KEKE-3310 file (N, C-alpha, C; in steps of 0.2 Angstrom, whole numbers, plus 5000, padded with zeros to 4 digits):
npx = (5240:5248:5247:5248:5244:5231:5225:5226:5217:5205:5204:5202:5189:5181:5182:5175:5162:5159:5159:5148:5137:5139:5136:5123:5116:5119:5111:5113:5107:5094:5077:5072:5083:5094:5091:5092:5080:5068:5067:5079:5088:5086:5090:5104:5108:5107:5118:5129:5137:5144:5149:5153:5158:5152:5138:5138:5140:5129:5118:5121:5120:5107:5092:5082:5070:5064:5050:5042:5028:5021:5025:5020:5007:5007:5007:5000:4996:4995:4991:4999:4990:4979:4975:4964:4970:4967:4971:4977:4978:4982:4978:4977:4965:4953:4936:4925:4914:4905:4910:4904:4891:4887:4882:4883:4871:4865:4858:4851:4850:4852:4847:4838:4838:4823:4817:4823:4822:4828:4838:4855:4860:4847:4836:4833:4822:4822:4819:4813:4809:4822:4826:4820:4820:4819:4818:4824:4827:4818:4806:4807:4806:4793:4785:4788:4782:4768:4766:4768:4758:4746:4748:4747:4734:4728:4732:4726:4712:4711:4715:4703:4693:4698:4697:4683:4679:4685:4678:4666:4656:4655:4652:4663:4671:4688:4704:4714:4728:4727:4722:4732:4742:4736:4736:4750:4754:4747:4754:4767:4765:4761:4772:4781:4774:4776:4790:4792:4785:4793:4805:4801:4798:4811:4815:4809:4795:4779:4768:4755:4757:4761:4751:4742:4747:4746:4732:4728:4735:4746:4762:4774:4787:4794:4806:4809:4820:4825:4830:4842:4845:4841:4845:4856:4857:4872:4879:4875:4872:4863:4853:4839:4837:4850:4860:4862:4871:4873:4886:4893:4903:4902:4890:4872:4867:4872:4871:4871:4871:4872:4871:4881:4898:4915:4930:4946:4961:4978:4991:5005:5020:5027:5017:5009:5009:5000:4988:4973:4960:4943:4944:4939:4934:4935:4929:4932:4928:4933:4922:4912:4914:4918:4909:4908:4910:4906:4914:4921:4936:4938:4946:4964:4978:4988:5001:5015:5016:5030:5036:5030:5029:5018:5003:4988:4972:4956:4940:4923:4911:4898:4885:4873:4865:4868:4879:4893:4904:4911:4928:4930:4942:4949:4951:4956:4954:4960:4956:4966:4968:4963:4958:4971:4975:4984:4998:4998:5000:4995:4996:5002:5011:5022:5038:5048:5065:5080:5089:5081:5075:5062:5054:5047:5040:5042:5035:5035:5031:5025:5031:5045:5052:5057:5066:5063:5068:5058:5050:5039:5025:5011:5000:4986:4971:4975:4983:4998:5006:5015:5030:5041:5050:5040:5029:5013:5002:5012:5015:5014:5018:5005:5001:5011:5024:5033:5036:5043:5054:5060:5063:5073:5083:5086:5092:5106:5121:5131)
npy = (5088:5103:5120:5130:5123:5120:5133:5136:5127:5131:5144:5140:5134:5144:5152:5145:5144:5157:5161:5154:5160:5173:5170:5166:5178:5186:5182:5172:5159:5162:5164:5154:5146:5133:5131:5128:5118:5122:5112:5105:5115:5117:5105:5106:5117:5111:5102:5110:5114:5102:5097:5107:5107:5096:5100:5111:5104:5096:5105:5111:5101:5097:5095:5109:5122:5138:5147:5160:5171:5171:5160:5150:5149:5139:5127:5114:5109:5097:5089:5073:5058:5044:5029:5016:5002:4989:4972:4964:4956:4959:4954:4947:4940:4929:4928:4913:4900:4892:4876:4866:4869:4869:4861:4848:4845:4831:4817:4802:4792:4785:4794:4804:4822:4831:4843:4859:4869:4880:4894:4901:4910:4911:4910:4896:4885:4873:4857:4861:4858:4855:4850:4838:4821:4808:4792:4776:4767:4771:4768:4754:4751:4755:4747:4735:4738:4739:4726:4719:4723:4719:4705:4704:4707:4697:4686:4689:4689:4675:4670:4674:4667:4654:4654:4655:4643:4634:4636:4630:4617:4600:4595:4602:4609:4613:4607:4610:4612:4617:4630:4635:4636:4646:4657:4659:4662:4675:4682:4683:4689:4702:4706:4707:4718:4728:4730:4734:4746:4753:4754:4762:4773:4778:4785:4797:4798:4801:4794:4796:4797:4785:4777:4781:4776:4763:4761:4766:4758:4762:4768:4781:4788:4799:4807:4817:4829:4837:4851:4849:4858:4874:4889:4897:4896:4891:4886:4880:4866:4859:4854:4852:4835:4831:4818:4811:4804:4795:4803:4808:4822:4838:4842:4843:4854:4866:4871:4883:4888:4904:4912:4910:4912:4907:4914:4914:4916:4922:4922:4930:4920:4924:4930:4919:4912:4918:4915:4907:4894:4900:4913:4930:4938:4952:4956:4965:4971:4977:4980:4985:4997:5002:4993:4980:4963:4951:4937:4921:4912:4896:4886:4882:4881:4867:4867:4878:4888:4885:4894:4906:4908:4909:4906:4897:4902:4899:4906:4907:4918:4929:4932:4940:4949:4943:4949:4946:4938:4923:4923:4937:4949:4951:4960:4956:4957:4950:4947:4945:4946:4954:4971:4985:4997:5012:5024:5036:5045:5056:5050:5059:5066:5060:5058:5050:5049:5051:5041:5031:5032:5037:5052:5066:5082:5091:5102:5114:5127:5131:5139:5136:5122:5105:5092:5075:5058:5044:5028:5018:5008:4999:5003:5011:5017:5030:5033:5032:5020:5024:5018:5022:5037:5047:5055:5053:5067:5076:5090:5089:5092:5091:5093:5098:5094:5089:5101:5108:5099:5102:5115:5114:5107:5116:5126:5135:5128:5133)
npz = (5169:5164:5171:5161:5150:5153:5153:5139:5134:5140:5134:5121:5121:5126:5115:5105:5110:5111:5098:5093:5099:5094:5081:5081:5086:5076:5066:5058:5060:5060:5054:5041:5042:5050:5067:5085:5093:5106:5115:5113:5116:5129:5134:5130:5138:5150:5150:5148:5159:5163:5151:5140:5127:5121:5122:5113:5101:5100:5099:5087:5078:5078:5068:5065:5064:5063:5060:5051:5054:5042:5035:5043:5039:5030:5035:5046:5063:5076:5091:5096:5095:5098:5089:5083:5077:5066:5067:5053:5037:5020:5004:4987:4975:4967:4961:4962:4958:4971:4974:4981:4980:4966:4952:4939:4928:4922:4912:4919:4911:4894:4879:4867:4867:4868:4871:4877:4891:4899:4899:4899:4913:4918:4933:4942:4951:4964:4958:4946:4929:4917:4905:4892:4888:4875:4880:4878:4888:4898:4891:4891:4904:4907:4899:4905:4917:4914:4909:4921:4929:4922:4923:4937:4939:4932:4940:4952:4950:4947:4960:4967:4961:4965:4979:4980:4974:4982:4994:4991:4994:4990:4973:4960:4968:4974:4978:4993:4990:4977:4980:4988:4978:4970:4978:4980:4967:4966:4976:4971:4959:4963:4970:4959:4952:4961:4961:4947:4947:4956:4948:4937:4944:4948:4937:4938:4937:4944:4957:4953:4939:4936:4940:4930:4918:4920:4921:4908:4901:4893:4887:4892:4886:4888:4896:4910:4915:4930:4939:4952:4962:4969:4960:4948:4930:4924:4913:4897:4887:4880:4867:4856:4849:4852:4856:4872:4886:4901:4912:4902:4895:4889:4902:4899:4906:4918:4935:4948:4965:4969:4980:4989:4987:4981:4987:4980:4986:4986:4998:5004:5007:5019:5027:5030:5042:5050:5046:5048:5048:5049:5051:5049:5034:5023:5007:4992:4975:4959:4951:4959:4967:4984:4989:5001:5004:5015:5023:5028:5031:5024:5020:5021:5011:5009:5004:4998:4985:4975:4966:4966:4979:4988:4997:4995:4999:5004:5004:5010:5003:5006:4995:4993:4984:4972:4965:4963:4952:4944:4941:4943:4948:4964:4980:4996:5014:5028:5044:5057:5071:5087:5087:5089:5100:5099:5100:5088:5073:5059:5043:5034:5042:5043:5036:5024:5023:5013:5017:5021:5034:5045:5049:5059:5062:5076:5088:5102:5104:5093:5084:5083:5076:5077:5069:5071:5072:5070:5074:5065:5065:5062:5049:5043:5036:5034:5045:5055:5065:5080:5086:5092:5097:5099:5110:5118:5116:5112:5101:5083:5066:5055:5042:5029:5032:5022:5016:5026:5027:5014:5016:5026:5019:5009:5017:5023:5030:5038)
capx = (5241:5251:5243:5248:5240:5224:5223:5225:5210:5199:5203:5199:5182:5178:5181:5170:5156:5158:5158:5142:5133:5139:5133:5116:5114:5120:5106:5115:5103:5087:5072:5071:5089:5094:5091:5091:5073:5067:5068:5086:5091:5086:5095:5111:5109:5108:5124:5134:5141:5148:5153:5151:5159:5146:5132:5138:5140:5122:5114:5123:5118:5100:5089:5077:5068:5060:5046:5039:5020:5018:5027:5016:5001:5008:5007:4995:4999:4990:4994:4999:4984:4978:4971:4963:4973:4965:4976:4974:4983:4979:4980:4973:4963:4948:4930:4924:4908:4905:4909:4899:4884:4887:4881:4882:4864:4865:4853:4853:4849:4853:4842:4839:4835:4817:4816:4827:4818:4831:4844:4861:4858:4840:4836:4828:4820:4823:4813:4810:4811:4827:4825:4816:4823:4816:4823:4823:4827:4811:4801:4807:4804:4786:4782:4788:4776:4761:4765:4767:4751:4742:4749:4744:4726:4726:4733:4721:4706:4712:4714:4697:4690:4700:4694:4676:4678:4687:4673:4660:4656:4652:4655:4665:4676:4695:4708:4718:4734:4726:4721:4738:4745:4733:4739:4757:4754:4745:4759:4773:4763:4761:4779:4784:4771:4779:4797:4791:4783:4799:4809:4798:4798:4817:4815:4806:4788:4776:4764:4749:4758:4762:4744:4738:4750:4743:4725:4727:4739:4750:4768:4776:4794:4797:4810:4809:4826:4824:4836:4842:4845:4839:4851:4857:4860:4879:4881:4870:4875:4857:4849:4835:4840:4857:4860:4865:4872:4876:4893:4897:4904:4899:4883:4867:4866:4876:4867:4875:4868:4877:4871:4888:4904:4921:4936:4952:4966:4985:4994:5012:5022:5029:5011:5005:5009:4995:4981:4969:4953:4938:4946:4934:4937:4931:4931:4930:4930:4933:4916:4907:4919:4915:4905:4912:4907:4909:4915:4926:4941:4936:4952:4970:4982:4993:5008:5016:5019:5037:5038:5027:5030:5011:4999:4981:4967:4949:4935:4916:4909:4891:4883:4865:4862:4871:4883:4899:4904:4917:4933:4932:4948:4946:4955:4953:4957:4959:4957:4971:4968:4959:4961:4976:4974:4991:5000:4998:5000:4992:5002:5006:5015:5029:5042:5053:5071:5083:5092:5076:5073:5056:5055:5042:5042:5039:5035:5033:5028:5021:5035:5051:5051:5063:5065:5064:5067:5053:5049:5032:5022:5005:4997:4979:4966:4978:4987:5004:5007:5022:5033:5047:5051:5035:5024:5006:5001:5017:5012:5018:5015:5001:5001:5017:5030:5038:5038:5048:5060:5063:5066:5079:5088:5089:5095:5114:5123:5138)
capy = (5093:5109:5126:5133:5119:5121:5139:5136:5123:5135:5149:5138:5132:5150:5155:5141:5146:5164:5161:5151:5165:5178:5168:5166:5185:5190:5180:5166:5154:5164:5164:5147:5142:5129:5134:5123:5119:5124:5106:5103:5120:5116:5099:5109:5121:5106:5099:5115:5114:5096:5096:5113:5105:5091:5104:5115:5100:5094:5111:5113:5096:5095:5099:5113:5127:5143:5149:5167:5170:5169:5153:5146:5148:5134:5120:5113:5105:5094:5084:5066:5055:5037:5027:5009:4998:4982:4967:4961:4955:4961:4949:4947:4933:4929:4925:4907:4896:4887:4870:4862:4871:4869:4854:4847:4841:4826:4812:4796:4786:4787:4796:4811:4828:4833:4850:4862:4875:4885:4898:4903:4916:4910:4908:4891:4883:4865:4852:4864:4855:4859:4847:4831:4816:4802:4787:4769:4763:4772:4764:4747:4750:4756:4741:4730:4739:4737:4718:4716:4725:4714:4698:4704:4707:4690:4681:4691:4686:4668:4669:4675:4661:4648:4654:4654:4636:4630:4636:4626:4610:4595:4595:4608:4611:4612:4605:4615:4613:4622:4636:4638:4638:4652:4662:4660:4666:4682:4686:4684:4695:4708:4708:4710:4724:4734:4731:4737:4753:4757:4755:4768:4779:4780:4789:4803:4798:4801:4788:4797:4796:4778:4774:4783:4772:4756:4761:4767:4753:4766:4771:4788:4787:4806:4807:4824:4830:4842:4854:4846:4863:4881:4893:4900:4892:4894:4884:4876:4862:4855:4856:4846:4830:4829:4811:4811:4798:4797:4804:4811:4829:4842:4840:4847:4860:4867:4875:4884:4892:4909:4916:4910:4911:4906:4919:4910:4921:4920:4925:4929:4915:4927:4931:4913:4909:4922:4913:4901:4893:4903:4920:4934:4941:4957:4956:4970:4970:4983:4981:4988:5001:5004:4988:4975:4957:4947:4930:4917:4907:4889:4881:4885:4877:4863:4868:4884:4888:4886:4899:4913:4909:4911:4901:4897:4902:4899:4909:4908:4925:4930:4936:4941:4952:4940:4953:4943:4933:4920:4926:4944:4950:4953:4961:4954:4958:4945:4949:4940:4947:4959:4978:4987:5005:5014:5031:5037:5052:5056:5048:5065:5069:5056:5059:5045:5052:5047:5035:5026:5034:5041:5058:5070:5088:5092:5109:5116:5134:5132:5143:5133:5115:5101:5086:5070:5052:5040:5021:5017:5001:4997:5008:5010:5022:5037:5034:5027:5019:5026:5013:5025:5043:5052:5053:5055:5074:5081:5093:5088:5095:5086:5095:5103:5091:5089:5108:5109:5095:5105:5121:5111:5105:5122:5130:5135:5124:5136)
capz = (5164:5167:5171:5155:5145:5155:5151:5132:5132:5142:5130:5115:5123:5126:5108:5101:5113:5109:5091:5092:5102:5090:5075:5083:5087:5070:5061:5053:5062:5060:5048:5038:5043:5055:5074:5090:5096:5113:5119:5113:5119:5136:5135:5129:5144:5156:5149:5147:5165:5164:5145:5136:5120:5118:5121:5107:5095:5100:5097:5080:5073:5079:5063:5068:5060:5066:5055:5052:5054:5035:5034:5048:5036:5025:5039:5051:5068:5080:5096:5095:5099:5098:5084:5083:5071:5066:5065:5047:5031:5014:4998:4981:4973:4962:4963:4959:4961:4977:4970:4985:4978:4959:4950:4932:4927:4916:4912:4921:4906:4887:4875:4863:4870:4865:4873:4883:4893:4902:4896:4903:4917:4921:4939:4943:4958:4964:4955:4940:4923:4913:4898:4892:4883:4873:4883:4877:4895:4902:4888:4893:4911:4908:4896:4910:4922:4911:4909:4928:4931:4919:4927:4944:4938:4931:4946:4958:4948:4948:4967:4969:4959:4969:4985:4979:4973:4988:4999:4989:4997:4985:4966:4958:4973:4972:4983:4996:4987:4972:4983:4990:4972:4968:4983:4979:4961:4967:4979:4966:4954:4967:4971:4952:4951:4965:4958:4941:4949:4958:4942:4933:4949:4947:4931:4940:4937:4951:4958:4949:4932:4935:4940:4924:4913:4922:4919:4901:4897:4888:4890:4891:4885:4889:4903:4912:4920:4934:4943:4959:4967:4967:4958:4942:4925:4922:4907:4893:4881:4878:4861:4853:4845:4854:4860:4878:4889:4908:4913:4896:4896:4895:4904:4896:4910:4925:4939:4954:4970:4969:4986:4992:4982:4984:4985:4980:4987:4987:5003:5004:5012:5025:5031:5030:5049:5054:5043:5051:5046:5053:5052:5045:5028:5019:5000:4987:4968:4955:4948:4964:4972:4990:4992:5005:5005:5021:5023:5032:5028:5025:5019:5020:5007:5012:5001:4996:4978:4975:4961:4968:4987:4990:5000:4993:5004:5001:5008:5008:5004:5005:4989:4993:4978:4966:4961:4962:4946:4944:4937:4945:4952:4971:4985:5002:5020:5033:5051:5061:5078:5089:5085:5094:5101:5100:5099:5081:5069:5053:5038:5031:5047:5043:5030:5023:5021:5008:5020:5024:5041:5046:5053:5060:5065:5083:5091:5108:5105:5087:5080:5082:5074:5077:5066:5075:5069:5073:5071:5064:5064:5058:5045:5042:5035:5034:5051:5056:5072:5082:5090:5096:5095:5101:5116:5117:5118:5109:5095:5077:5060:5051:5035:5027:5034:5017:5015:5031:5025:5009:5019:5029:5014:5006:5022:5024:5036:5040)
cpx = (5243:5246:5243:5244:5232:5221:5222:5218:5205:5198:5200:5191:5178:5177:5176:5163:5154:5156:5151:5136:5133:5135:5125:5113:5114:5115:5107:5110:5096:5083:5071:5078:5089:5095:5089:5084:5073:5069:5076:5090:5091:5090:5102:5113:5111:5115:5130:5140:5146:5152:5151:5153:5154:5140:5132:5137:5132:5117:5115:5121:5111:5096:5083:5076:5064:5056:5043:5031:5018:5019:5022:5009:5001:5008:5001:4998:4993:4994:4994:4993:4985:4974:4970:4965:4970:4971:4974:4980:4979:4982:4975:4971:4958:4942:4928:4917:4910:4904:4905:4892:4883:4887:4880:4876:4864:4859:4855:4853:4850:4847:4843:4835:4829:4816:4820:4823:4822:4837:4849:4859:4851:4841:4831:4827:4822:4817:4811:4813:4816:4826:4822:4820:4819:4820:4820:4822:4820:4806:4801:4804:4796:4782:4782:4783:4770:4760:4764:4760:4746:4742:4746:4737:4724:4726:4728:4714:4706:4712:4707:4692:4691:4697:4686:4675:4680:4682:4667:4661:4652:4656:4657:4670:4683:4699:4712:4724:4733:4725:4727:4742:4743:4736:4746:4758:4752:4751:4765:4771:4763:4768:4782:4781:4775:4786:4796:4789:4789:4804:4807:4799:4806:4818:4812:4799:4785:4771:4757:4751:4759:4755:4740:4741:4747:4736:4724:4731:4743:4756:4769:4783:4798:4800:4811:4815:4825:4830:4836:4843:4842:4845:4850:4860:4867:4881:4875:4873:4869:4854:4845:4838:4847:4856:4865:4866:4875:4883:4896:4897:4904:4892:4879:4867:4871:4872:4871:4871:4873:4876:4877:4893:4910:4926:4942:4958:4973:4988:5001:5015:5024:5023:5007:5004:5003:4988:4979:4962:4948:4939:4941:4938:4932:4934:4929:4932:4929:4926:4911:4912:4915:4911:4910:4908:4910:4909:4920:4930:4939:4941:4958:4975:4987:5000:5008:5019:5026:5040:5036:5028:5023:5008:4991:4977:4960:4944:4928:4913:4902:4889:4876:4862:4865:4875:4890:4899:4910:4922:4935:4938:4946:4952:4952:4957:4955:4961:4960:4971:4963:4962:4966:4975:4981:4992:5001:4998:4997:4998:5005:5011:5022:5032:5047:5059:5075:5087:5087:5073:5066:5056:5048:5045:5038:5040:5032:5029:5025:5025:5042:5049:5057:5061:5067:5063:5062:5053:5042:5031:5017:5003:4990:4975:4969:4982:4992:5005:5014:5024:5038:5048:5046:5031:5017:5005:5006:5013:5017:5014:5011:5000:5007:5023:5035:5040:5043:5055:5063:5066:5073:5084:5090:5092:5103:5116:5130:5138)
cpy = (5100:5115:5129:5130:5120:5128:5140:5132:5127:5141:5146:5136:5139:5153:5152:5143:5153:5165:5159:5156:5171:5177:5168:5173:5188:5188:5175:5160:5156:5163:5156:5143:5138:5132:5128:5124:5120:5118:5104:5109:5119:5110:5102:5113:5117:5103:5104:5115:5108:5095:5101:5111:5101:5095:5108:5110:5098:5099:5112:5108:5094:5099:5102:5119:5132:5147:5156:5166:5168:5162:5148:5144:5141:5127:5120:5108:5102:5090:5077:5063:5047:5035:5019:5006:4991:4978:4963:4960:4956:4956:4950:4940:4934:4926:4918:4904:4892:4880:4865:4863:4872:4862:4854:4842:4837:4822:4806:4790:4789:4789:4802:4816:4830:4840:4852:4868:4881:4888:4900:4910:4916:4908:4902:4888:4875:4861:4855:4860:4859:4856:4840:4827:4810:4796:4780:4765:4765:4768:4757:4746:4751:4750:4736:4731:4737:4730:4716:4718:4720:4707:4698:4704:4700:4685:4683:4688:4678:4666:4669:4669:4655:4648:4653:4646:4632:4630:4632:4619:4605:4596:4602:4611:4610:4610:4611:4617:4618:4629:4639:4640:4645:4658:4664:4664:4673:4686:4687:4689:4702:4711:4711:4717:4730:4735:4735:4745:4757:4758:4761:4774:4782:4785:4796:4803:4797:4795:4790:4796:4788:4774:4775:4778:4765:4756:4762:4761:4756:4768:4778:4788:4794:4806:4815:4825:4837:4845:4852:4851:4869:4885:4896:4896:4895:4892:4879:4873:4858:4858:4850:4842:4828:4823:4812:4805:4800:4797:4807:4819:4832:4840:4845:4854:4860:4872:4876:4889:4897:4914:4916:4908:4910:4912:4915:4915:4918:4925:4924:4924:4918:4929:4925:4911:4912:4920:4907:4900:4897:4911:4924:4937:4946:4957:4962:4968:4976:4985:4985:4992:5003:4998:4982:4969:4953:4940:4927:4913:4900:4884:4885:4880:4873:4864:4875:4884:4890:4892:4906:4914:4912:4905:4902:4897:4903:4901:4908:4915:4925:4934:4937:4944:4949:4944:4950:4938:4929:4923:4934:4944:4953:4955:4959:4955:4953:4947:4943:4941:4953:4966:4980:4995:5007:5021:5031:5044:5051:5054:5054:5068:5066:5057:5054:5049:5048:5041:5030:5027:5037:5046:5062:5077:5090:5100:5110:5122:5136:5137:5139:5125:5111:5094:5080:5063:5047:5033:5020:5009:5000:5004:5007:5016:5029:5038:5029:5026:5021:5021:5016:5032:5049:5050:5056:5062:5079:5083:5092:5091:5089:5087:5100:5100:5091:5096:5110:5106:5099:5112:5119:5110:5111:5127:5130:5132:5126:5134)
cpz = (5167:5167:5165:5150:5146:5153:5143:5130:5134:5137:5123:5116:5123:5119:5104:5104:5111:5102:5089:5094:5097:5083:5076:5083:5080:5064:5057:5054:5063:5054:5047:5039:5049:5062:5079:5092:5103:5117:5119:5116:5126:5138:5135:5135:5150:5156:5149:5153:5165:5157:5140:5128:5117:5117:5115:5101:5094:5097:5089:5075:5073:5073:5066:5063:5064:5060:5056:5052:5047:5033:5038:5044:5031:5029:5044:5056:5072:5085:5094:5099:5098:5092:5085:5077:5071:5064:5059:5042:5025:5008:4992:4979:4967:4964:4959:4962:4967:4974:4974:4983:4970:4956:4942:4932:4921:4916:4915:4916:4899:4884:4871:4867:4865:4865:4878:4885:4896:4898:4901:4907:4920:4928:4939:4950:4958:4962:4948:4934:4919:4906:4898:4887:4881:4875:4882:4884:4899:4898:4890:4900:4911:4904:4901:4916:4920:4911:4916:4930:4928:4922:4934:4944:4937:4937:4952:4956:4949:4956:4970:4967:4963:4976:4985:4978:4979:4994:4997:4991:4991:4978:4964:4962:4971:4979:4987:4993:4981:4974:4985:4983:4969:4972:4981:4972:4962:4971:4975:4961:4957:4968:4964:4950:4955:4962:4951:4942:4951:4952:4938:4938:4949:4942:4932:4939:4944:4951:4954:4942:4931:4935:4933:4918:4914:4920:4912:4897:4892:4891:4888:4891:4887:4896:4904:4917:4923:4937:4950:4964:4964:4965:4951:4937:4923:4916:4904:4887:4878:4872:4858:4848:4847:4858:4866:4882:4896:4909:4907:4898:4889:4896:4901:4900:4916:4929:4946:4958:4971:4975:4990:4987:4985:4982:4986:4980:4988:4992:5003:5009:5019:5030:5032:5037:5053:5051:5046:5048:5051:5054:5047:5039:5025:5012:4996:4980:4965:4952:4952:4969:4978:4993:4995:5006:5011:5020:5028:5029:5030:5024:5018:5017:5011:5010:4999:4989:4977:4970:4964:4976:4990:4993:4998:4999:5001:5006:5005:5009:5002:4999:4988:4987:4972:4961:4959:4956:4946:4939:4939:4949:4959:4976:4992:5008:5025:5040:5055:5068:5080:5088:5091:5094:5103:5098:5091:5079:5062:5048:5035:5036:5046:5036:5029:5020:5016:5011:5022:5030:5040:5050:5053:5062:5071:5085:5098:5109:5098:5082:5078:5081:5074:5074:5070:5071:5073:5070:5071:5063:5060:5054:5042:5041:5036:5041:5052:5064:5074:5087:5095:5093:5097:5107:5115:5120:5115:5103:5089:5071:5056:5044:5034:5030:5029:5015:5020:5029:5019:5011:5022:5024:5010:5011:5022:5030:5038:5048)
residu = (MET:THR:THR:ALA:ARG:LYS:LEU:VAL:VAL:ALA:ALA:THR:LEU:ALA:ALA:ILE:ALA:GLY:GLY:SER:VAL:ALA:ALA:TRP:LYS:SER:GLY:VAL:PHE:SER:GLY:THR:THR:ILE:ALA:PRO:SER:ALA:ALA:ASN:ALA:ALA:THR:ALA:ASP:ALA:GLN:THR:THR:SER:ASN:PRO:VAL:ALA:ALA:ALA:ASP:SER:ALA:ALA:THR:THR:PRO:ALA:LEU:GLU:LEU:THR:ASP:GLY:GLN:LEU:ASP:SER:ILE:LYS:VAL:ALA:PRO:VAL:GLY:GLU:HIS:VAL:PHE:PRO:LEU:GLN:GLN:ASP:ALA:VAL:GLY:SER:ILE:ASP:PHE:ASP:GLU:ASP:MET:SER:VAL:GLN:VAL:SER:THR:PRO:TYR:GLN:GLY:LYS:ILE:ILE:SER:ALA:PHE:ALA:GLN:VAL:GLY:ASP:GLU:VAL:ARG:LYS:GLY:GLN:PRO:LEU:PHE:THR:ILE:ASP:SER:PRO:ASP:LEU:LEU:GLN:ALA:GLU:SER:THR:LEU:ILE:GLY:ALA:ALA:ALA:THR:TYR:ASP:GLN:ASN:ASN:ARG:ALA:LEU:LEU:ARG:ALA:ARG:LYS:LEU:TYR:SER:THR:GLN:GLY:ALA:GLY:GLY:ILE:ALA:GLU:LYS:ASP:LEU:ASP:ALA:ALA:VAL:GLN:GLY:GLU:VAL:SER:ALA:GLU:GLY:ALA:LEU:LYS:ALA:ALA:ARG:ASP:ALA:VAL:ARG:ILE:PHE:GLY:LYS:THR:ASP:ALA:GLU:ILE:ASP:GLY:MET:VAL:THR:ARG:ARG:ALA:VAL:ASP:PRO:VAL:LEU:ILE:VAL:ASN:SER:PRO:ILE:ALA:GLY:LYS:ILE:THR:ALA:ARG:ASN:ALA:GLN:PRO:GLY:LEU:LEU:VAL:GLN:PRO:GLY:ASN:THR:PRO:ALA:PRO:TYR:SER:VAL:ALA:ASP:ILE:SER:THR:MET:TRP:MET:LEU:GLY:ASN:VAL:ALA:GLU:ILE:ASP:SER:ALA:ALA:ILE:THR:VAL:GLY:GLN:GLU:VAL:LYS:VAL:SER:VAL:MET:ALA:TYR:PRO:GLY:GLN:VAL:TYR:ALA:GLY:LYS:ILE:THR:THR:VAL:GLY:ALA:THR:VAL:ASP:PRO:ASN:LEU:HIS:THR:LEU:LEU:VAL:ARG:SER:GLU:VAL:GLN:ASN:PRO:ARG:HIS:GLU:LEU:ARG:PRO:GLY:MET:PHE:ALA:ASN:PHE:VAL:ILE:ARG:THR:GLY:ASP:PRO:VAL:THR:ALA:THR:ALA:VAL:MET:ALA:ASP:SER:VAL:VAL:ARG:GLU:GLY:ASP:GLY:THR:MET:THR:VAL:TRP:VAL:THR:SER:ASP:ARG:HIS:LYS:PHE:THR:GLN:ARG:VAL:VAL:LYS:ILE:GLY:LEU:GLN:GLU:ASN:GLY:TYR:ASP:GLN:ILE:LEU:ASP:GLY:LEU:GLN:HIS:GLY:GLU:VAL:VAL:VAL:THR:GLU:GLY:ALA:ILE:PHE:LEU:ASP:ASN:MET:LEU:THR:ALA:SER:PRO:THR:ASP)
# end
């Protein structure tokens, strides 16, 4: 480059620098208009010697504001700190009965319902009578029992006589084969009586009730159907006079233990890789705001819904106060890992710009504020994790960041 050309370039650079200084002193960059921050000004000074044009461009394009004392009342600042972020996934679902603890109570034998004792919503204990039926099968079993008992008594008396006669020496005695026949008859009668008692016991009759039938020689055709579990009556289809048969639907009663409920949730396909059996779950429902129900994932679906691209997840949720009801809409949070402690700012510190970038306002002297682009990660309880762009201890605007953004937009950019 010739000496004359070098002099022209130097003169041009001097004019640019002089114009910037003059504009600064004249107030074009004062008040609420764009001004270089202290940090960026220091960087610009360090680069001036080697590249004065680049330094001028950097200072001119760095978004910054200097606020008056009155404007400072509209914002709040605080140092960047740390926050504990739980690793979790959010999803939605619904409450349902625990099908492992929900039973359809039907009759084991055909008959007509005589009485129904429980209503929907009633709490019942295990073994509590729910309804009674007039059962022909029970009547037949009890008739067989009474006949077997009579036969046994007859054979038992015959055996006693045979033994007495066999022991008699002389006239009137019986042969040994006759005694053996009497013994065999008594044994067979005893076996038939035991089988008849077991047949009646299957219907739910106790030994005391069976002994009473045998003693009175009277049948009791009323079959009592008891609740097999402790829980709440969730459905009733029983009514006097209704003919019921084993296996017919609907069952006369449905009983469910509601101390544990199922939460059936749908997890987005993109989040499904982080879901495993045994993870802790916290469930909330709209009916009880602020109430959290604890549970664990018991089943993860084998397939993904091809239309919704969601994965079915089933959790067992504790329901100690019996507040949860089937069909309730539920939000649930799945803990997918140990909590993470990370650099964080309050959510109000971060502003989403029109181009999708996230920015915060940083200050070193609490008067001059520089806009800085950051990258955020986890978000929880009003805090955003900072992955890049801020260091622990830097001072940022916690309230009023949008106010500064609006000031910046309205500022002249000469």
